[in-house]
N, C-alpha and C positions, 0 to 999 in steps of 0.2 A: 677598767673600774665600773662596778656595778652601782647604778643609781636606784635606789627604790621609787616607787611609784611618788611617795611625798616630796621627792627631791633632794633627800638626805644622801650625801655621799656615803658610801659604804666603806669599810676596811678599817684596819687598826690604827692606820696612818692618816686618817683623815682629821684634817683640822677642826670639824665640827666638833669633835669629842673634847677639844680642849675649852670649849665653851658652854657645852651642856652642863646642868647641875652645878654651875657655880655661880657665883654673885658677882655682880658686876665690881664691887671693892677688888676683888682680886685680879681683875684684869690689868693688862699692862696699858700703860699711859695711852698709846694710840687707839687700843680697842675700847677702852674708856671713852675716850673722845668721840670715835667713831659711833658707838652704841648711844651717848647722849644726844649725838647730833642727830641720828637717825629717828630717835624717839620724838626729839624737840621738832624736827621736820613734820613728823607725822601728827603731832599734837597741834602744832601752830596751823598745819593746811587744814585741819579738819576743824578748827576754829574759825577759818575764815579769813586769816591772815596771811601775811606773805612770810613765809620762811626765811627768805633770805635776810629780812631786815631783823630777825631773832638771831640767826647764826652768824651773820658777817662780823658783827661786834665781838661775839665770842672767838671766832676764828682769827680775826685781824689781832687780837690781844695775845693769841698765842703764836703769831707770826705764819699763820697758814690761810691767810685770807684767799689765796689762789685755790685753794680747795674747793670753795664756794660753789662756783658753776657747775664743775663737775659732781659734786654731791648733789647739789640741786637737780641736775640732769637724771643721775642714777635713782634718785627717790622718785621722782616724777615718773620714770618709766616703771619703776616697781609699783608704785600706787595706781598707774593708768593701764599698765600692760601685762598685769601679772595674769597668770593661767589661774590662779585662785587668791583671794584676798589674804595678806599676810597678816600675822597679829604682832602688835608691839605693846609693851606696856608703858605706863605711864613715864616721863622722863627720867625721874629719880627714883624708880623702884629697884630694890635691892637684887632681886632675881633676873636671870637672862631668860629671855623665853625661847621656845624651839624655833621660831621663825628668825629671831633676832639672831641665834647661835650659828643657824644657816648663813646669814648675811655676813657676820663676822667672819665665818669660815670662808665666805668668798673673797672678802678683802685680805685675809692671811694668804690665801692660796695667791692673789694676784701679787702681792708684795714679795711671795717667794718664786714668783716668774712662773708658776705652774700655769701656763696659759690653758693647755688641754684640759685640765681638771676645772680650770676658771669657765671656760665655754662648756663643758658637761654638767656644772651647775647652773648656769645661766639658762641652759635650754630648759630645764627643770622649774625656771622661775618665770619666766616671762613670754609673751607670743613670739614667733619666728621674725617678726617686722621689728622688735625692739631689741633682739639679741645682740646685734652689731654695735648699737649706740650703748648700750649698757656694757658691754664689753671694753669698749673705748672708756667709758666714764670710770669703770673700776680701776683699769689700768693707768689712767692719769691720776686717780686719788692716790694708787700706789707709789706714784714716782714722786707725787708732792709729799707723801711722808718720808720718802726716801731721802729729800734734800735736808 
């Protein structure tokens, strides 16, 4: 599979294309929750607050509190170890940004069990030392959603 320099998976069958040029309202529940959680994590962190204190109650209310440590780890790795800073829209923005689409496709690939493609995307997102921990966190998030 070819991966362009920007890190977006190429090919017609890529999950990336299911998220580009769409509104957040069109997403499946799992993807809406991930998108909102990622955006909220970034906004909360950049405001100097603890993202777990904001996301914990939301995830607990949806019966997904076990997702919190891995989501926090994944986002921390993306925030601190990214090859380039990813852009996130405000928590309740209607449109999906390109980098958000990339991360949603990463999670979709993980839920589909496409580990080689997950690893290929991760290589384009974070520094080498962060790849394995991010892969583990993304895989655990996929497992949590499968329950």
